C-alpha positions in Angstrom: 54.7 3.1 -39.0 54.6 6.7 -38.3 54.3 7.9 -34.8 51.5 10.2 -34.0 52.4 13.3 -32.2 50.2 13.7 -29.2 49.1 17.1 -28.1 49.6 18.0 -24.5 46.2 19.0 -23.1 46.0 20.3 -19.6 43.2 19.3 -17.3 42.3 22.9 -16.7 41.6 23.4 -20.4 39.3 20.3 -20.5 37.3 21.4 -17.5 36.8 24.9 -19.0 35.6 23.4 -22.3 33.1 21.1 -20.5 31.8 23.9 -18.4 31.2 26.0 -21.4 29.3 23.2 -23.2 27.2 22.6 -20.1 26.3 26.2 -19.8 25.3 26.5 -23.5 23.2 23.3 -23.4 21.4 24.5 -20.2 20.6 27.8 -21.8 19.2 26.1 -24.9 17.0 23.8 -22.8 15.6 26.7 -20.8 14.8 28.5 -24.1 13.0 25.4 -25.4 10.9 25.1 -22.2 9.9 28.7 -22.4 8.9 28.3 -26.0 6.8 25.2 -25.4 4.8 26.7 -22.5 3.6 30.2 -23.1 1.0 31.6 -20.7 -1.1 33.1 -23.5 -1.8 29.7 -25.1 -2.9 27.9 -22.0 -6.2 28.9 -20.3 -7.0 28.0 -16.7 -9.6 25.4 -17.7 -7.3 23.9 -20.3 -4.4 23.7 -17.8 -6.5 22.0 -15.1 -8.0 19.7 -17.7 -4.7 18.6 -19.1 -2.8 18.3 -15.9 -5.3 16.7 -13.6 -7.4 14.7 -16.1 -5.0 11.7 -15.9 -4.8 11.8 -12.1 -8.6 11.9 -11.8 -9.0 8.9 -14.2 -6.4 7.0 -12.2 -8.2 7.6 -8.9 -11.6 6.6 -10.4 -10.1 3.3 -11.5 -8.5 2.6 -8.1 -11.8 3.2 -6.2 -13.5 0.2 -7.7 -12.1 -2.9 -5.9 -12.2 -6.1 -7.8 -15.0 -8.3 -6.6 -14.0 -11.6 -5.2 -16.2 -14.6 -5.5 -17.3 -15.6 -2.0 -18.0 -19.3 -1.7 -19.1 -19.4 1.9 -20.1 -17.0 4.6 -20.9 -17.9 8.2 -21.7 -16.2 11.5 -20.3 -17.7 14.7 -20.3 -16.8 18.4 -16.9 -17.8 19.5 -16.5 -18.6 23.2 -13.2 -17.0 24.3 -13.6 -18.1 27.9 -11.4 -21.1 27.3 -8.5 -18.7 26.5 -8.6 -17.5 30.1 -6.7 -20.5 31.3 -3.2 -19.5 32.3 -1.6 -16.2 33.3 -4.0 -13.2 33.4 -1.4 -11.0 31.6 -1.7 -13.1 28.4 -5.5 -13.5 28.1 -6.0 -11.2 25.1 -3.1 -12.7 23.2 -4.4 -16.2 23.9 -7.9 -15.1 22.8 -6.6 -14.1 19.3 -4.8 -17.4 19.0 -7.9 -19.3 20.2 -10.0 -17.4 17.6 -7.5 -18.4 14.9 -7.6 -22.1 15.9 -11.4 -22.0 16.1 -11.7 -20.6 12.6 -9.1 -23.1 11.2 -11.1 -25.9 12.8 -14.4 -24.8 11.2 -13.3 -23.5 7.8 -10.1 -25.3 7.0 -8.6 -22.3 5.2 -5.4 -22.1 3.1 -4.8 -18.7 4.8 -6.6 -16.8 7.5 -6.9 -13.0 8.0 -8.4 -11.5 11.2 -9.7 -8.0 10.5 -8.2 -5.1 12.4 -11.7 -4.1 13.7 -12.1 -7.5 15.4 -8.6 -7.5 16.8 -9.2 -4.0 18.3 -12.5 -5.3 19.8 -10.6 -8.2 21.6 -7.9 -5.8 22.8 -10.3 -2.9 23.7 -10.2 -3.5 27.4 -6.5 -4.4 27.6 -4.5 -7.6 27.8 -6.1 -8.8 31.0 -9.8 -8.4 30.2 -10.8 -9.7 26.7 -14.5 -10.4 26.1 -15.7 -13.9 27.1 -17.5 -14.4 23.8 -17.6 -12.6 20.5 -19.8 -12.7 17.4 -17.9 -12.9 14.1 -18.7 -13.2 10.4 -16.3 -15.3 8.3 -16.1 -15.3 4.5 -14.2 -17.8 2.3 -13.3 -17.0 -1.3 -12.3 -19.1 -4.2 -8.6 -19.1 -3.4 -9.2 -20.5 0.1 -8.6 -17.2 1.9 -10.8 -16.8 5.0 -11.4 -13.3 6.3 -12.9 -12.9 9.8 -14.9 -9.7 10.6 -16.7 -8.4 13.6 -20.4 -9.1 13.3 -22.6 -6.5 14.9 
């Protein structure tokens, strides 16, 4: 077998060649971009239509929430006075827990969600003074998910 003679190539030479190739390819890419988008061909209406048309369609699709099939909807007046047993500094926290157990007892859900509006109503006067009773609207869907809203 014949031995191949290997050329000695320095690292500096390789780096220079790579840099030259990168500069040439960058210049070619810039030229292509300029050729593709000339200002004379695009009008303002066309530009707005092309650029934002897809985004507007996407927003319109997102605005329509999928309708869930509600099986049951009930309105309750939940007595939260029982949650006032114990330390005064935990009454609001206990009221939320009591509301949760009340709804689990009456609806028997797979999962339960208390709306943020209802939670804020319970906590509106602070941790020491939650309301003694509160009117709620609970809905149950096909999946067994119960959502509790403030009814007023």
